[in-house]
N, C-alpha and C positions, 0 to 999 in steps of 0.2 A: 816643272812647277807642280807643287802639291798644294791642294785646296782642301781645307777642313771646313765642312759646310754643315751648319745646324739647321734642322728642318722645322723647328718649333715644337708646339704642344700636341696638336690633335690630328690635323689632316694636311694634305698637300697644299692647301690654300695658305697655310701658315709660312711657307717658304718666302723669304724676303726677295724683292726684285733683284737684289744683288746676287743672291744665291741662285735664283732662277736663271739669270743670264750666264752665270759661271757654269752651271750644270748643262746648259744647251751647247756650250762651246768647247768643253774639255774633250780629251780623247777617250778616257775611260772613267766610268763611275762605279765606285764600290759602295757598299753599304754594310753597316753592322746594326743590328737591332736587338742585341743581347742586353745593352745597358738601358735602352729605351725603346718605345715602339709608338708609331702613329696609329692609334686605334680607329681613327675616323678615315683612314685611307688604306690604299694597297700598293704593292709594287707596280701593278699595272697603271694605276691612276697617275703615279709619279712618273713612270716611263712615258705615258702619253703626254704628260705636261712638258717634259724636258726633251722629248723625242730622242731618247737614248735608252739603251738597254742597261739594266743595274745588275751588277754582280754581287750577290749576297755572300758575305764572309761569315764563317763561324768564329767562335771566340779564339781558337787556336791560331787560325789564319791571321787574325787581327793582332793578338798579343804576342805570339811567338814567332811567326814567320814574317809578317809586315812586308810581304814582297811588293806591295803597292808603293813603298817608299823607293825601292830599287827602280821601279818603273818610272817614278817621278823624276829620276835623273835625266831621262831622254824624252819623256812625254808629259802632257798636262793631264794629271790624275786627281780626281776628287774622291773623297771619302765622306759619305753622308751619314748622319746619325740623328736621332730624335732630340729635341731640346737644344741646348747650347753645347757645342762639342767639347769645350774646355772644362765643363763641370766634372767630367770623369778623368781621373789622374792618368789613365791609359793614353787619353788623346793628348795630354800635355806632353807626354813622353814622345809622341810622334814629332812634335814641334822641336823638342830638344835634339832628336836624332836628325832632323833636317838641318838644324844649325850646325851640328857636328859634321855632317857630310857635305855641307855647302849647297844644299837643295833650296831653291827659292820656294817660299810658301806664302799662303794667304789664309787667314782665318775669317770666315763669314759666320757671324753669330746668329743664333736663333733665340726665340723666347724661352725661358727656363721656368721650371717648377719652383726654383728657389726664389724667384721674385714674383711669380704669377700667383702662387698659392697664398702667401702672406697678403698680397694686394686684394685678391677677391674675398679674403676672410674679413677685410675691413680693419685689420689691426695695423699698427704703425710699424713700418719695416725696421726702423732703427731700434725698436724695443725687442728684437729677436736675439736670442743667444745662440749657442751652438746647435747646429742641425744634427739629427741623429736618424738612424735607420733601423727598423725592426726586421730581423731576418726570419725566415722560416726556420723553426726549430728542427733540429736533427738529433741523431743518436748522440748523446753526451754533449749536445750542443744547444744551450739555452742561456745565452749571455744576459746578464742583468745590466749591462752598460747602457742600453737605450733608456731604461728607466732611470738610472742614476744620472744621465745626462739631463733628463727632464727635471729631475730634483734639483740639480745643480742650478739650472736656469731659473727655476722658481725661487730658489734661495737668493738669487740676485734680481728678482722681479722682472725676469725676462721671458718672453714668450718662446715656445719651442715648436719648430717645424719637424714633424716626424714623417720621414719617407718610409715606404713599405716595400718589402722585398719584391723583386722581379726575377723570375726564372723563366725567360722567354723560350729557352730551348725545350722547356717542359710545358709550355703554355699555362704557366702558373704565376698568378699575380695576387699578392696579399690584398685582402679587403680591409676597409676600416674596422669592420666587426672582429676580424681575426687580430688585428693590431691592438684594439682595446682589450680584448681577452688576454693577449700576451702581457700587456702591462699589469692587469689585475692579477694574473698568475704570478708575475714577478713580486708584486707587492705582498702577496701571501707568503712568499718564500723568504722575505727578508726578516732579519733579526732585530729590526727596529721599526718604529711606526712610520710608514711611508706617507708622502705628501699626496699621493695619488690614490683615490678610491672611487667607489661607485658614484659618489656625489660630485666628483670633480667636474668642472665645466670643460667640455672638449668640443672641437669642431671637426666634423667629418667632411671631407671634400672629395668629389669624384668628377672625372672628365673635365678638367680645367682646359679651357680653350674651345669647348664644344658648345653647341646650342642647348644641350640638355645638361649643363653643369649643375652639380648639386652642392650647395654649402649649407650644412645643417649644424646648428649649435645646440647643445643640450648637455644634461648630466650623462656621464658615461653609461649609467644604468639604463638610460633611455636610447642612447645611440647604438648600444651593443647589439640590439635586435632590429635596428632600422635598415631598410632595404636601400642601399646606395647604388644598386645596379651594376653595370659593367665596369671594368677597369678604364683607367688607372685611378687609384685612390691614394690619398694621404690624410694625415691627422695633424691638427694643431692643438697644443695645449696652451691656453692662455695664462698668463700671470695677472697681476693687478691691471685692471682696465681703466682706461681714460673714459670720460663720459661719451665722447664721440665714438670710441670703439664700441662701448656697451650698447649704445643706441642703434649702431649698425647691426650688431649681432641679434638685437631684439627684432628690429623691423625688417631686415633682409634675411638673416639666417634662422629666424624662428626660436631664438633663445628665450627662456622664461623671463618675464619682465622683472622678476625679483633681483636679477643681477644689477638693475639700475640702483637698488637700494644701497649697494656696496661701494658705489663710486661717488 
């Protein structure tokens, strides 16, 4: 049997009761944390909770070798990951492989940034468009696609959840500040007048699921130097606001009261 278990957002206390029972009873527990990471926890804390040793896999061992699926033919094997495990395409592939090989499987979901960030921002979930991710730029790699995805959503009066790059193997996690600078740099490189500028309202979110979560709404020029603290971060670029959304951003997220004049 193969179990795909999501750990949730921040620490070991986010694991569901169903996931906890599963991890206590399986034969082998593997983990991958290159697509997500529990910043409020440690391997030791999770191991103590489930009374099992955890075998941590690197990207190649997960995506190329996938030996844990072979082991699942004769043993009860769990693969744990932060968030909800089926948000990453790689993890969907494991379920497809199980179906092809005739391996029984169970998916135990966890809370995901895709629902939690929009919720804690106070914006209405059905008004979000395509999710986009800002990558760390590299040599000859500075894609404009994240900016264009936001523009497309704004043209359809849809909010945008912007995820920020994670390079766990390098202990490198993009901040709200870096993400906003990336968007302004792309805007400056366009051959047309962009919809995003320093005066654009944005929401910076840090450490969803923790006690010290930050949700801060303001113009990009104000947020770009704001200290959001430790990872993980994400950004939301709102479109047209409903009065309830605007009031939430003002009273809870510290947005300027002037945004109420536009709704």
